[in-house]
PDB file with one MODEL, atoms N, CA, C and O in Angstrom:
MODEL        1
ATOM      1  N   MET A   1     306.633  -0.203 213.991  1.00  0.00           N
ATOM      2  CA  MET A   1     307.470   0.973 213.973  1.00  0.00           C
ATOM      3  C   MET A   1     308.859   0.575 213.466  1.00  0.00           C
ATOM      4  O   MET A   1     309.405  -0.456 213.860  1.00  0.00           O
ATOM      5  N   ILE A   2     309.413   1.400 212.598  1.00  0.00           N
ATOM      6  CA  ILE A   2     310.729   1.146 212.031  1.00  0.00           C
ATOM      7  C   ILE A   2     311.793   1.713 212.961  1.00  0.00           C
ATOM      8  O   ILE A   2     311.677   2.846 213.427  1.00  0.00           O
ATOM      9  N   LYS A   3     312.823   0.928 213.228  1.00  0.00           N
ATOM     10  CA  LYS A   3     313.923   1.376 214.075  1.00  0.00           C
ATOM     11  C   LYS A   3     314.877   2.237 213.259  1.00  0.00           C
ATOM     12  O   LYS A   3     314.963   2.107 212.038  1.00  0.00           O
ATOM     13  N   ILE A   4     315.591   3.120 213.954  1.00  0.00           N
ATOM     14  CA  ILE A   4     316.543   4.005 213.279  1.00  0.00           C
ATOM     15  C   ILE A   4     317.619   3.209 212.549  1.00  0.00           C
ATOM     16  O   ILE A   4     318.069   3.612 211.477  1.00  0.00           O
ATOM     17  N   GLU A   5     318.033   2.086 213.120  1.00  0.00           N
ATOM     18  CA  GLU A   5     319.057   1.266 212.476  1.00  0.00           C
ATOM     19  C   GLU A   5     318.584   0.769 211.121  1.00  0.00           C
ATOM     20  O   GLU A   5     319.372   0.682 210.179  1.00  0.00           O
ATOM     21  N   GLU A   6     317.292   0.440 211.017  1.00  0.00           N
ATOM     22  CA  GLU A   6     316.735  -0.030 209.747  1.00  0.00           C
ATOM     23  C   GLU A   6     316.720   1.094 208.717  1.00  0.00           C
ATOM     24  O   GLU A   6     316.980   0.853 207.538  1.00  0.00           O
ATOM     25  N   LYS A   7     316.423   2.304 209.143  1.00  0.00           N
ATOM     26  CA  LYS A   7     316.436   3.442 208.230  1.00  0.00           C
ATOM     27  C   LYS A   7     317.867   3.768 207.786  1.00  0.00           C
ATOM     28  O   LYS A   7     318.112   4.044 206.611  1.00  0.00           O
ATOM     29  N   LEU A   8     318.806   3.734 208.737  1.00  0.00           N
ATOM     30  CA  LEU A   8     320.196   4.023 208.392  1.00  0.00           C
ATOM     31  C   LEU A   8     320.763   2.978 207.443  1.00  0.00           C
ATOM     32  O   LEU A   8     321.629   3.286 206.625  1.00  0.00           O
ATOM     33  N   PHE A   9     320.284   1.755 207.545  1.00  0.00           N
ATOM     34  CA  PHE A   9     320.754   0.685 206.671  1.00  0.00           C
ATOM     35  C   PHE A   9     320.395   0.964 205.217  1.00  0.00           C
ATOM     36  O   PHE A   9     321.028   0.419 204.312  1.00  0.00           O
ATOM     37  N   GLN A  10     319.391   1.801 204.979  1.00  0.00           N
ATOM     38  CA  GLN A  10     318.981   2.153 203.615  1.00  0.00           C
ATOM     39  C   GLN A  10     320.070   2.967 202.899  1.00  0.00           C
ATOM     40  O   GLN A  10     320.190   2.918 201.674  1.00  0.00           O
ATOM     41  N   ASN A  11     320.855   3.712 203.679  1.00  0.00           N
ATOM     42  CA  ASN A  11     321.913   4.538 203.107  1.00  0.00           C
ATOM     43  C   ASN A  11     323.164   3.703 202.870  1.00  0.00           C
ATOM     44  O   ASN A  11     323.322   2.624 203.441  1.00  0.00           O
ATOM     45  N   ARG A  12     324.029   4.203 202.044  1.00  0.00           N
ATOM     46  CA  ARG A  12     325.309   3.550 201.789  1.00  0.00           C
ATOM     47  C   ARG A  12     326.408   4.533 202.137  1.00  0.00           C
ATOM     48  O   ARG A  12     326.214   5.748 202.101  1.00  0.00           O
ATOM     49  N   TYR A  13     327.547   3.994 202.469  1.00  0.00           N
ATOM     50  CA  TYR A  13     328.673   4.828 202.866  1.00  0.00           C
ATOM     51  C   TYR A  13     329.917   4.350 202.136  1.00  0.00           C
ATOM     52  O   TYR A  13     330.263   3.170 202.184  1.00  0.00           O
ATOM     53  N   ARG A  14     330.574   5.260 201.474  1.00  0.00           N
ATOM     54  CA  ARG A  14     331.811   4.913 200.775  1.00  0.00           C
ATOM     55  C   ARG A  14     332.983   5.427 201.607  1.00  0.00           C
ATOM     56  O   ARG A  14     333.214   6.633 201.696  1.00  0.00           O
ATOM     57  N   VAL A  15     333.708   4.511 202.205  1.00  0.00           N
ATOM     58  CA  VAL A  15     334.810   4.832 203.104  1.00  0.00           C
ATOM     59  C   VAL A  15     336.014   5.339 202.315  1.00  0.00           C
ATOM     60  O   VAL A  15     336.394   4.752 201.301  1.00  0.00           O
ATOM     61  N   ASP A  16     336.601   6.417 202.780  1.00  0.00           N
ATOM     62  CA  ASP A  16     337.826   6.961 202.206  1.00  0.00           C
ATOM     63  C   ASP A  16     338.975   6.430 203.070  1.00  0.00           C
ATOM     64  O   ASP A  16     339.386   7.070 204.038  1.00  0.00           O
ATOM     65  N   GLU A  17     339.477   5.266 202.707  1.00  0.00           N
ATOM     66  CA  GLU A  17     340.495   4.567 203.501  1.00  0.00           C
ATOM     67  C   GLU A  17     341.682   5.469 203.833  1.00  0.00           C
ATOM     68  O   GLU A  17     342.271   6.093 202.950  1.00  0.00           O
ATOM     69  N   GLY A  18     342.019   5.525 205.111  1.00  0.00           N
ATOM     70  CA  GLY A  18     343.174   6.280 205.554  1.00  0.00           C
ATOM     71  C   GLY A  18     342.978   7.777 205.646  1.00  0.00           C
ATOM     72  O   GLY A  18     343.905   8.491 206.030  1.00  0.00           O
ATOM     73  N   ARG A  19     341.785   8.281 205.302  1.00  0.00           N
ATOM     74  CA  ARG A  19     341.507   9.717 205.348  1.00  0.00           C
ATOM     75  C   ARG A  19     340.165   9.974 206.005  1.00  0.00           C
ATOM     76  O   ARG A  19     339.227  10.386 205.322  1.00  0.00           O
ATOM     77  N   PRO A  20     340.037   9.747 207.308  1.00  0.00           N
ATOM     78  CA  PRO A  20     338.756  10.013 207.964  1.00  0.00           C
ATOM     79  C   PRO A  20     338.442  11.513 207.940  1.00  0.00           C
ATOM     80  O   PRO A  20     339.334  12.341 208.128  1.00  0.00           O
ATOM     81  N   HIS A  21     337.192  11.850 207.713  1.00  0.00           N
ATOM     82  CA  HIS A  21     336.819  13.263 207.656  1.00  0.00           C
ATOM     83  C   HIS A  21     336.519  13.836 209.046  1.00  0.00           C
ATOM     84  O   HIS A  21     336.337  15.044 209.198  1.00  0.00           O
ATOM     85  N   ILE A  22     336.469  12.971 210.049  1.00  0.00           N
ATOM     86  CA  ILE A  22     336.281  13.404 211.437  1.00  0.00           C
ATOM     87  C   ILE A  22     337.328  12.708 212.290  1.00  0.00           C
ATOM     88  O   ILE A  22     337.609  11.523 212.113  1.00  0.00           O
ATOM     89  N   GLN A  23     337.898  13.459 213.212  1.00  0.00           N
ATOM     90  CA  GLN A  23     338.835  12.871 214.159  1.00  0.00           C
ATOM     91  C   GLN A  23     338.651  13.558 215.509  1.00  0.00           C
ATOM     92  O   GLN A  23     338.304  14.737 215.579  1.00  0.00           O
ATOM     93  N   ILE A  24     338.888  12.808 216.571  1.00  0.00           N
ATOM     94  CA  ILE A  24     338.936  13.393 217.902  1.00  0.00           C
ATOM     95  C   ILE A  24     340.344  13.946 218.062  1.00  0.00           C
ATOM     96  O   ILE A  24     341.321  13.204 217.957  1.00  0.00           O
ATOM     97  N   SER A  25     340.450  15.238 218.315  1.00  0.00           N
ATOM     98  CA  SER A  25     341.760  15.886 218.396  1.00  0.00           C
ATOM     99  C   SER A  25     342.616  15.298 219.501  1.00  0.00           C
ATOM    100  O   SER A  25     343.763  14.915 219.270  1.00  0.00           O
ATOM    101  N   ASP A  26     342.059  15.226 220.707  1.00  0.00           N
ATOM    102  CA  ASP A  26     342.792  14.711 221.859  1.00  0.00           C
ATOM    103  C   ASP A  26     341.864  13.809 222.668  1.00  0.00           C
ATOM    104  O   ASP A  26     341.030  14.310 223.421  1.00  0.00           O
ATOM    105  N   PRO A  27     341.991  12.501 222.529  1.00  0.00           N
ATOM    106  CA  PRO A  27     341.102  11.573 223.243  1.00  0.00           C
ATOM    107  C   PRO A  27     341.112  11.768 224.761  1.00  0.00           C
ATOM    108  O   PRO A  27     340.128  11.459 225.433  1.00  0.00           O
ATOM    109  N   GLN A  28     342.204  12.271 225.293  1.00  0.00           N
ATOM    110  CA  GLN A  28     342.289  12.477 226.738  1.00  0.00           C
ATOM    111  C   GLN A  28     341.327  13.566 227.211  1.00  0.00           C
ATOM    112  O   GLN A  28     340.850  13.519 228.345  1.00  0.00           O
ATOM    113  N   VAL A  29     341.043  14.536 226.359  1.00  0.00           N
ATOM    114  CA  VAL A  29     340.078  15.590 226.700  1.00  0.00           C
ATOM    115  C   VAL A  29     338.707  14.969 226.920  1.00  0.00           C
ATOM    116  O   VAL A  29     337.989  15.357 227.842  1.00  0.00           O
ATOM    117  N   CYS A  30     338.344  14.017 226.089  1.00  0.00           N
ATOM    118  CA  CYS A  30     337.053  13.332 226.238  1.00  0.00           C
ATOM    119  C   CYS A  30     336.974  12.592 227.577  1.00  0.00           C
ATOM    120  O   CYS A  30     335.951  12.633 228.261  1.00  0.00           O
ATOM    121  N   ALA A  31     338.042  11.931 227.933  1.00  0.00           N
ATOM    122  CA  ALA A  31     338.060  11.120 229.151  1.00  0.00           C
ATOM    123  C   ALA A  31     338.157  11.961 230.413  1.00  0.00           C
ATOM    124  O   ALA A  31     337.519  11.645 231.417  1.00  0.00           O
ATOM    125  N   ASP A  32     338.951  13.033 230.374  1.00  0.00           N
ATOM    126  CA  ASP A  32     339.225  13.803 231.587  1.00  0.00           C
ATOM    127  C   ASP A  32     338.384  15.060 231.750  1.00  0.00           C
ATOM    128  O   ASP A  32     337.914  15.350 232.850  1.00  0.00           O
ATOM    129  N   ASP A  33     338.187  15.812 230.666  1.00  0.00           N
ATOM    130  CA  ASP A  33     337.572  17.135 230.773  1.00  0.00           C
ATOM    131  C   ASP A  33     336.086  17.181 230.435  1.00  0.00           C
ATOM    132  O   ASP A  33     335.362  18.031 230.954  1.00  0.00           O
ATOM    133  N   CYS A  34     335.631  16.294 229.585  1.00  0.00           N
ATOM    134  CA  CYS A  34     334.235  16.323 229.153  1.00  0.00           C
ATOM    135  C   CYS A  34     333.389  15.472 230.097  1.00  0.00           C
ATOM    136  O   CYS A  34     333.486  14.244 230.094  1.00  0.00           O
ATOM    137  N   LYS A  35     332.572  16.122 230.891  1.00  0.00           N
ATOM    138  CA  LYS A  35     331.770  15.411 231.894  1.00  0.00           C
ATOM    139  C   LYS A  35     330.532  14.747 231.289  1.00  0.00           C
ATOM    140  O   LYS A  35     330.104  13.698 231.771  1.00  0.00           O
ATOM    141  N   THR A  36     329.952  15.338 230.245  1.00  0.00           N
ATOM    142  CA  THR A  36     328.692  14.813 229.700  1.00  0.00           C
ATOM    143  C   THR A  36     328.883  13.807 228.576  1.00  0.00           C
ATOM    144  O   THR A  36     328.045  12.926 228.381  1.00  0.00           O
ATOM    145  N   GLN A  37     329.972  13.929 227.838  1.00  0.00           N
ATOM    146  CA  GLN A  37     330.219  13.100 226.657  1.00  0.00           C
ATOM    147  C   GLN A  37     328.968  13.031 225.775  1.00  0.00           C
ATOM    148  O   GLN A  37     328.525  11.961 225.357  1.00  0.00           O
ATOM    149  N   SER A  38     328.434  14.195 225.520  1.00  0.00           N
ATOM    150  CA  SER A  38     327.191  14.332 224.751  1.00  0.00           C
ATOM    151  C   SER A  38     327.253  13.708 223.370  1.00  0.00           C
ATOM    152  O   SER A  38     326.237  13.248 222.850  1.00  0.00           O
ATOM    153  N   CYS A  39     328.436  13.689 222.773  1.00  0.00           N
ATOM    154  CA  CYS A  39     328.563  13.124 221.427  1.00  0.00           C
ATOM    155  C   CYS A  39     328.113  11.672 221.392  1.00  0.00           C
ATOM    156  O   CYS A  39     327.662  11.190 220.353  1.00  0.00           O
ATOM    157  N   THR A  40     328.230  10.962 222.522  1.00  0.00           N
ATOM    158  CA  THR A  40     327.880   9.544 222.552  1.00  0.00           C
ATOM    159  C   THR A  40     326.383   9.296 222.482  1.00  0.00           C
ATOM    160  O   THR A  40     325.958   8.176 222.199  1.00  0.00           O
ATOM    161  N   PHE A  41     325.572  10.324 222.737  1.00  0.00           N
ATOM    162  CA  PHE A  41     324.129  10.104 222.637  1.00  0.00           C
ATOM    163  C   PHE A  41     323.416  11.059 221.685  1.00  0.00           C
ATOM    164  O   PHE A  41     322.233  10.860 221.410  1.00  0.00           O
ATOM    165  N   VAL A  42     324.088  12.087 221.174  1.00  0.00           N
ATOM    166  CA  VAL A  42     323.420  12.967 220.218  1.00  0.00           C
ATOM    167  C   VAL A  42     323.741  12.643 218.761  1.00  0.00           C
ATOM    168  O   VAL A  42     323.009  13.060 217.864  1.00  0.00           O
ATOM    169  N   CYS A  43     324.806  11.921 218.516  1.00  0.00           N
ATOM    170  CA  CYS A  43     325.140  11.551 217.140  1.00  0.00           C
ATOM    171  C   CYS A  43     324.045  10.638 216.598  1.00  0.00           C
ATOM    172  O   CYS A  43     323.843   9.544 217.127  1.00  0.00           O
ATOM    173  N   PRO A  44     323.331  11.067 215.548  1.00  0.00           N
ATOM    174  CA  PRO A  44     322.226  10.249 215.041  1.00  0.00           C
ATOM    175  C   PRO A  44     322.667   8.919 214.438  1.00  0.00           C
ATOM    176  O   PRO A  44     321.864   7.993 214.331  1.00  0.00           O
ATOM    177  N   ALA A  45     323.932   8.815 214.044  1.00  0.00           N
ATOM    178  CA  ALA A  45     324.432   7.567 213.463  1.00  0.00           C
ATOM    179  C   ALA A  45     325.136   6.694 214.494  1.00  0.00           C
ATOM    180  O   ALA A  45     325.550   5.579 214.176  1.00  0.00           O
ATOM    181  N   GLY A  46     325.278   7.182 215.722  1.00  0.00           N
ATOM    182  CA  GLY A  46     325.926   6.396 216.773  1.00  0.00           C
ATOM    183  C   GLY A  46     327.404   6.163 216.527  1.00  0.00           C
ATOM    184  O   GLY A  46     327.925   5.090 216.833  1.00  0.00           O
ATOM    185  N   CYS A  47     328.088   7.166 215.972  1.00  0.00           N
ATOM    186  CA  CYS A  47     329.512   7.013 215.641  1.00  0.00           C
ATOM    187  C   CYS A  47     330.425   7.108 216.862  1.00  0.00           C
ATOM    188  O   CYS A  47     331.570   6.657 216.818  1.00  0.00           O
ATOM    189  N   TYR A  48     329.926   7.691 217.942  1.00  0.00           N
ATOM    190  CA  TYR A  48     330.739   7.882 219.151  1.00  0.00           C
ATOM    191  C   TYR A  48     330.263   6.930 220.245  1.00  0.00           C
ATOM    192  O   TYR A  48     329.066   6.831 220.516  1.00  0.00           O
ATOM    193  N   VAL A  49     331.208   6.233 220.868  1.00  0.00           N
ATOM    194  CA  VAL A  49     330.890   5.284 221.938  1.00  0.00           C
ATOM    195  C   VAL A  49     331.901   5.475 223.064  1.00  0.00           C
ATOM    196  O   VAL A  49     333.105   5.565 222.823  1.00  0.00           O
ATOM    197  N   ALA A  50     331.395   5.535 224.299  1.00  0.00           N
ATOM    198  CA  ALA A  50     332.276   5.645 225.470  1.00  0.00           C
ATOM    199  C   ALA A  50     332.359   4.291 226.156  1.00  0.00           C
ATOM    200  O   ALA A  50     331.368   3.568 226.258  1.00  0.00           O
ATOM    201  N   ASP A  51     333.558   3.959 226.625  1.00  0.00           N
ATOM    202  CA  ASP A  51     333.730   2.698 227.345  1.00  0.00           C
ATOM    203  C   ASP A  51     333.696   2.950 228.854  1.00  0.00           C
ATOM    204  O   ASP A  51     333.424   4.065 229.300  1.00  0.00           O
ATOM    205  N   GLU A  52     333.973   1.909 229.627  1.00  0.00           N
ATOM    206  CA  GLU A  52     333.899   2.014 231.082  1.00  0.00           C
ATOM    207  C   GLU A  52     334.959   2.950 231.665  1.00  0.00           C
ATOM    208  O   GLU A  52     334.815   3.401 232.801  1.00  0.00           O
ATOM    209  N   LYS A  53     336.013   3.248 230.914  1.00  0.00           N
ATOM    210  CA  LYS A  53     337.051   4.180 231.371  1.00  0.00           C
ATOM    211  C   LYS A  53     336.750   5.617 230.928  1.00  0.00           C
ATOM    212  O   LYS A  53     337.569   6.516 231.118  1.00  0.00           O
ATOM    213  N   HIS A  54     335.559   5.823 230.332  1.00  0.00           N
ATOM    214  CA  HIS A  54     335.129   7.123 229.807  1.00  0.00           C
ATOM    215  C   HIS A  54     335.946   7.561 228.598  1.00  0.00           C
ATOM    216  O   HIS A  54     335.978   8.745 228.263  1.00  0.00           O
ATOM    217  N   GLU A  55     336.603   6.614 227.948  1.00  0.00           N
ATOM    218  CA  GLU A  55     337.312   6.921 226.716  1.00  0.00           C
ATOM    219  C   GLU A  55     336.331   6.816 225.558  1.00  0.00           C
ATOM    220  O   GLU A  55     335.577   5.848 225.455  1.00  0.00           O
ATOM    221  N   VAL A  56     336.347   7.816 224.692  1.00  0.00           N
ATOM    222  CA  VAL A  56     335.404   7.867 223.571  1.00  0.00           C
ATOM    223  C   VAL A  56     336.092   7.355 222.317  1.00  0.00           C
ATOM    224  O   VAL A  56     337.199   7.773 221.982  1.00  0.00           O
ATOM    225  N   THR A  57     335.418   6.444 221.633  1.00  0.00           N
ATOM    226  CA  THR A  57     335.907   5.896 220.373  1.00  0.00           C
ATOM    227  C   THR A  57     335.015   6.421 219.251  1.00  0.00           C
ATOM    228  O   THR A  57     333.793   6.469 219.391  1.00  0.00           O
ATOM    229  N   LEU A  58     335.621   6.805 218.163  1.00  0.00           N
ATOM    230  CA  LEU A  58     334.899   7.321 217.004  1.00  0.00           C
ATOM    231  C   LEU A  58     335.055   6.358 215.843  1.00  0.00           C
ATOM    232  O   LEU A  58     336.170   5.975 215.488  1.00  0.00           O
ATOM    233  N   THR A  59     333.934   5.967 215.251  1.00  0.00           N
ATOM    234  CA  THR A  59     333.926   5.160 214.039  1.00  0.00           C
ATOM    235  C   THR A  59     333.210   5.980 212.971  1.00  0.00           C
ATOM    236  O   THR A  59     332.005   6.213 213.067  1.00  0.00           O
ATOM    237  N   THR A  60     333.945   6.414 211.962  1.00  0.00           N
ATOM    238  CA  THR A  60     333.363   7.324 210.975  1.00  0.00           C
ATOM    239  C   THR A  60     332.513   6.618 209.922  1.00  0.00           C
ATOM    240  O   THR A  60     331.743   7.272 209.218  1.00  0.00           O
ATOM    241  N   ASP A  61     332.637   5.309 209.804  1.00  0.00           N
ATOM    242  CA  ASP A  61     331.818   4.572 208.842  1.00  0.00           C
ATOM    243  C   ASP A  61     330.353   4.761 209.204  1.00  0.00           C
ATOM    244  O   ASP A  61     329.947   4.479 210.332  1.00  0.00           O
ATOM    245  N   GLY A  62     329.573   5.230 208.270  1.00  0.00           N
ATOM    246  CA  GLY A  62     328.151   5.440 208.519  1.00  0.00           C
ATOM    247  C   GLY A  62     327.812   6.833 208.989  1.00  0.00           C
ATOM    248  O   GLY A  62     326.646   7.122 209.260  1.00  0.00           O
ATOM    249  N   CYS A  63     328.802   7.709 209.095  1.00  0.00           N
ATOM    250  CA  CYS A  63     328.559   9.091 209.522  1.00  0.00           C
ATOM    251  C   CYS A  63     327.609   9.773 208.541  1.00  0.00           C
ATOM    252  O   CYS A  63     327.754   9.631 207.327  1.00  0.00           O
ATOM    253  N   LEU A  64     326.642  10.509 209.070  1.00  0.00           N
ATOM    254  CA  LEU A  64     325.658  11.191 208.227  1.00  0.00           C
ATOM    255  C   LEU A  64     326.119  12.586 207.802  1.00  0.00           C
ATOM    256  O   LEU A  64     325.415  13.273 207.062  1.00  0.00           O
ATOM    257  N   GLU A  65     327.290  13.003 208.263  1.00  0.00           N
ATOM    258  CA  GLU A  65     327.870  14.299 207.904  1.00  0.00           C
ATOM    259  C   GLU A  65     326.975  15.463 208.286  1.00  0.00           C
ATOM    260  O   GLU A  65     326.915  16.467 207.577  1.00  0.00           O
ATOM    261  N   CYS A  66     326.280  15.328 209.408  1.00  0.00           N
ATOM    262  CA  CYS A  66     325.352  16.367 209.849  1.00  0.00           C
ATOM    263  C   CYS A  66     326.045  17.478 210.626  1.00  0.00           C
ATOM    264  O   CYS A  66     325.521  18.589 210.703  1.00  0.00           O
ATOM    265  N   GLY A  67     327.206  17.205 211.200  1.00  0.00           N
ATOM    266  CA  GLY A  67     327.947  18.207 211.954  1.00  0.00           C
ATOM    267  C   GLY A  67     327.521  18.348 213.403  1.00  0.00           C
ATOM    268  O   GLY A  67     328.007  19.239 214.100  1.00  0.00           O
ATOM    269  N   THR A  68     326.628  17.492 213.873  1.00  0.00           N
ATOM    270  CA  THR A  68     326.157  17.571 215.254  1.00  0.00           C
ATOM    271  C   THR A  68     327.310  17.452 216.240  1.00  0.00           C
ATOM    272  O   THR A  68     327.345  18.183 217.230  1.00  0.00           O
ATOM    273  N   CYS A  69     328.241  16.564 215.996  1.00  0.00           N
ATOM    274  CA  CYS A  69     329.369  16.375 216.911  1.00  0.00           C
ATOM    275  C   CYS A  69     330.200  17.647 217.022  1.00  0.00           C
ATOM    276  O   CYS A  69     330.692  17.980 218.101  1.00  0.00           O
ATOM    277  N   ARG A  70     330.354  18.338 215.938  1.00  0.00           N
ATOM    278  CA  ARG A  70     331.136  19.578 215.922  1.00  0.00           C
ATOM    279  C   ARG A  70     330.456  20.649 216.770  1.00  0.00           C
ATOM    280  O   ARG A  70     331.118  21.392 217.495  1.00  0.00           O
ATOM    281  N   VAL A  71     329.145  20.719 216.674  1.00  0.00           N
ATOM    282  CA  VAL A  71     328.388  21.704 217.437  1.00  0.00           C
ATOM    283  C   VAL A  71     328.360  21.342 218.919  1.00  0.00           C
ATOM    284  O   VAL A  71     328.576  22.204 219.771  1.00  0.00           O
ATOM    285  N   ILE A  72     328.096  20.078 219.231  1.00  0.00           N
ATOM    286  CA  ILE A  72     327.948  19.655 220.622  1.00  0.00           C
ATOM    287  C   ILE A  72     329.278  19.726 221.370  1.00  0.00           C
ATOM    288  O   ILE A  72     329.289  19.847 222.595  1.00  0.00           O
ATOM    289  N   CYS A  73     330.389  19.654 220.654  1.00  0.00           N
ATOM    290  CA  CYS A  73     331.711  19.701 221.280  1.00  0.00           C
ATOM    291  C   CYS A  73     332.306  21.111 221.223  1.00  0.00           C
ATOM    292  O   CYS A  73     333.520  21.273 221.350  1.00  0.00           O
ATOM    293  N   SER A  74     331.477  22.114 221.037  1.00  0.00           N
ATOM    294  CA  SER A  74     331.989  23.480 220.884  1.00  0.00           C
ATOM    295  C   SER A  74     332.684  23.991 222.145  1.00  0.00           C
ATOM    296  O   SER A  74     333.532  24.879 222.062  1.00  0.00           O
ATOM    297  N   GLU A  75     332.338  23.446 223.306  1.00  0.00           N
ATOM    298  CA  GLU A  75     332.996  23.868 224.544  1.00  0.00           C
ATOM    299  C   GLU A  75     334.470  23.449 224.558  1.00  0.00           C
ATOM    300  O   GLU A  75     335.328  24.215 224.996  1.00  0.00           O
ATOM    301  N   HIS A  76     334.759  22.249 224.085  1.00  0.00           N
ATOM    302  CA  HIS A  76     336.120  21.717 224.119  1.00  0.00           C
ATOM    303  C   HIS A  76     336.860  21.826 222.786  1.00  0.00           C
ATOM    304  O   HIS A  76     338.082  21.687 222.743  1.00  0.00           O
ATOM    305  N   HIS A  77     336.129  22.072 221.706  1.00  0.00           N
ATOM    306  CA  HIS A  77     336.740  22.158 220.363  1.00  0.00           C
ATOM    307  C   HIS A  77     337.652  20.956 220.118  1.00  0.00           C
ATOM    308  O   HIS A  77     338.802  21.109 219.705  1.00  0.00           O
ATOM    309  N   ASN A  78     337.124  19.761 220.377  1.00  0.00           N
ATOM    310  CA  ASN A  78     337.941  18.550 220.316  1.00  0.00           C
ATOM    311  C   ASN A  78     337.609  17.657 219.117  1.00  0.00           C
ATOM    312  O   ASN A  78     338.059  16.514 219.041  1.00  0.00           O
ATOM    313  N   VAL A  79     336.821  18.187 218.187  1.00  0.00           N
ATOM    314  CA  VAL A  79     336.460  17.421 216.997  1.00  0.00           C
ATOM    315  C   VAL A  79     336.989  18.142 215.766  1.00  0.00           C
ATOM    316  O   VAL A  79     336.612  19.282 215.497  1.00  0.00           O
ATOM    317  N   ASP A  80     337.861  17.476 215.024  1.00  0.00           N
ATOM    318  CA  ASP A  80     338.316  17.985 213.732  1.00  0.00           C
ATOM    319  C   ASP A  80     337.375  17.418 212.683  1.00  0.00           C
ATOM    320  O   ASP A  80     337.347  16.206 212.468  1.00  0.00           O
ATOM    321  N   TRP A  81     336.603  18.276 212.028  1.00  0.00           N
ATOM    322  CA  TRP A  81     335.555  17.831 211.131  1.00  0.00           C
ATOM    323  C   TRP A  81     335.684  18.558 209.786  1.00  0.00           C
ATOM    324  O   TRP A  81     335.880  19.772 209.739  1.00  0.00           O
ATOM    325  N   SER A  82     335.572  17.804 208.717  1.00  0.00           N
ATOM    326  CA  SER A  82     335.519  18.383 207.382  1.00  0.00           C
ATOM    327  C   SER A  82     334.697  17.447 206.503  1.00  0.00           C
ATOM    328  O   SER A  82     334.443  16.300 206.870  1.00  0.00           O
ATOM    329  N   TYR A  83     334.291  17.936 205.364  1.00  0.00           N
ATOM    330  CA  TYR A  83     333.549  17.069 204.454  1.00  0.00           C
ATOM    331  C   TYR A  83     334.499  16.040 203.841  1.00  0.00           C
ATOM    332  O   TYR A  83     335.675  16.332 203.628  1.00  0.00           O
ATOM    333  N   PRO A  84     333.998  14.845 203.559  1.00  0.00           N
ATOM    334  CA  PRO A  84     334.834  13.844 202.888  1.00  0.00           C
ATOM    335  C   PRO A  84     335.184  14.315 201.469  1.00  0.00           C
ATOM    336  O   PRO A  84     334.522  15.187 200.907  1.00  0.00           O
ATOM    337  N   ARG A  85     336.230  13.721 200.913  1.00  0.00           N
ATOM    338  CA  ARG A  85     336.575  14.028 199.531  1.00  0.00           C
ATOM    339  C   ARG A  85     335.429  13.611 198.619  1.00  0.00           C
ATOM    340  O   ARG A  85     334.615  12.759 198.978  1.00  0.00           O
ATOM    341  N   GLY A  86     335.373  14.211 197.452  1.00  0.00           N
ATOM    342  CA  GLY A  86     334.338  13.905 196.478  1.00  0.00           C
ATOM    343  C   GLY A  86     334.233  12.415 196.188  1.00  0.00           C
ATOM    344  O   GLY A  86     335.242  11.736 195.995  1.00  0.00           O
ATOM    345  N   GLY A  87     332.996  11.913 196.158  1.00  0.00           N
ATOM    346  CA  GLY A  87     332.765  10.506 195.876  1.00  0.00           C
ATOM    347  C   GLY A  87     332.824   9.617 197.097  1.00  0.00           C
ATOM    348  O   GLY A  87     332.560   8.419 196.994  1.00  0.00           O
ATOM    349  N   HIS A  88     333.161  10.165 198.249  1.00  0.00           N
ATOM    350  CA  HIS A  88     333.255   9.394 199.486  1.00  0.00           C
ATOM    351  C   HIS A  88     332.217   9.919 200.481  1.00  0.00           C
ATOM    352  O   HIS A  88     331.643  10.994 200.304  1.00  0.00           O
ATOM    353  N   GLY A  89     332.000   9.140 201.512  1.00  0.00           N
ATOM    354  CA  GLY A  89     331.064   9.545 202.561  1.00  0.00           C
ATOM    355  C   GLY A  89     329.683   8.948 202.359  1.00  0.00           C
ATOM    356  O   GLY A  89     329.527   7.900 201.733  1.00  0.00           O
ATOM    357  N   ILE A  90     328.698   9.623 202.892  1.00  0.00           N
ATOM    358  CA  ILE A  90     327.325   9.114 202.895  1.00  0.00           C
ATOM    359  C   ILE A  90     326.703   9.210 201.506  1.00  0.00           C
ATOM    360  O   ILE A  90     326.875  10.206 200.803  1.00  0.00           O
ATOM    361  N   LEU A  91     325.995   8.181 201.130  1.00  0.00           N
ATOM    362  CA  LEU A  91     325.245   8.152 199.883  1.00  0.00           C
ATOM    363  C   LEU A  91     323.804   7.857 200.250  1.00  0.00           C
ATOM    364  O   LEU A  91     323.433   6.699 200.445  1.00  0.00           O
ATOM    365  N   PHE A  92     322.983   8.906 200.347  1.00  0.00           N
ATOM    366  CA  PHE A  92     321.609   8.759 200.783  1.00  0.00           C
ATOM    367  C   PHE A  92     320.762   8.065 199.714  1.00  0.00           C
ATOM    368  O   PHE A  92     320.836   8.413 198.536  1.00  0.00           O
ATOM    369  N   LYS A  93     319.975   7.104 200.121  1.00  0.00           N
ATOM    370  CA  LYS A  93     319.115   6.405 199.178  1.00  0.00           C
ATOM    371  C   LYS A  93     317.905   7.263 198.833  1.00  0.00           C
ATOM    372  O   LYS A  93     317.475   7.313 197.680  1.00  0.00           O
ATOM    373  N   PHE A  94     317.364   7.935 199.837  1.00  0.00           N
ATOM    374  CA  PHE A  94     316.182   8.765 199.631  1.00  0.00           C
ATOM    375  C   PHE A  94     316.553  10.223 199.900  1.00  0.00           C
ATOM    376  O   PHE A  94     316.642  10.624 201.060  1.00  0.00           O
ATOM    377  N   GLY A  95     316.767  11.006 198.875  1.00  0.00           N
ATOM    378  CA  GLY A  95     317.009  12.437 199.090  1.00  0.00           C
ATOM    379  C   GLY A  95     318.299  12.935 198.604  1.00  0.00           C
ATOM    380  O   GLY A  95     318.593  14.122 198.739  1.00  0.00           O
TER     381      GLY A  95
ENDMDL
END
């Protein structure tokens, strides 16, 4: 069986240095107000990680641009999400 990490490795990502297309609006909302921190387990690329203090870190490299984080955070509206500039972001190998 192929692991998801192996499939994701097939894709390429062109980073737009200094211009992330996703940002957490207020990290304190993640730590204090969000009880489930769903973004940490629903993001298919694993871009969101929570530490022992319940602080969520976002790494946009490898983002699949699916918008799941934007939908799952609709209660708190704490994700600023837009498409990357042309030529940047995910470059799918198959599709």
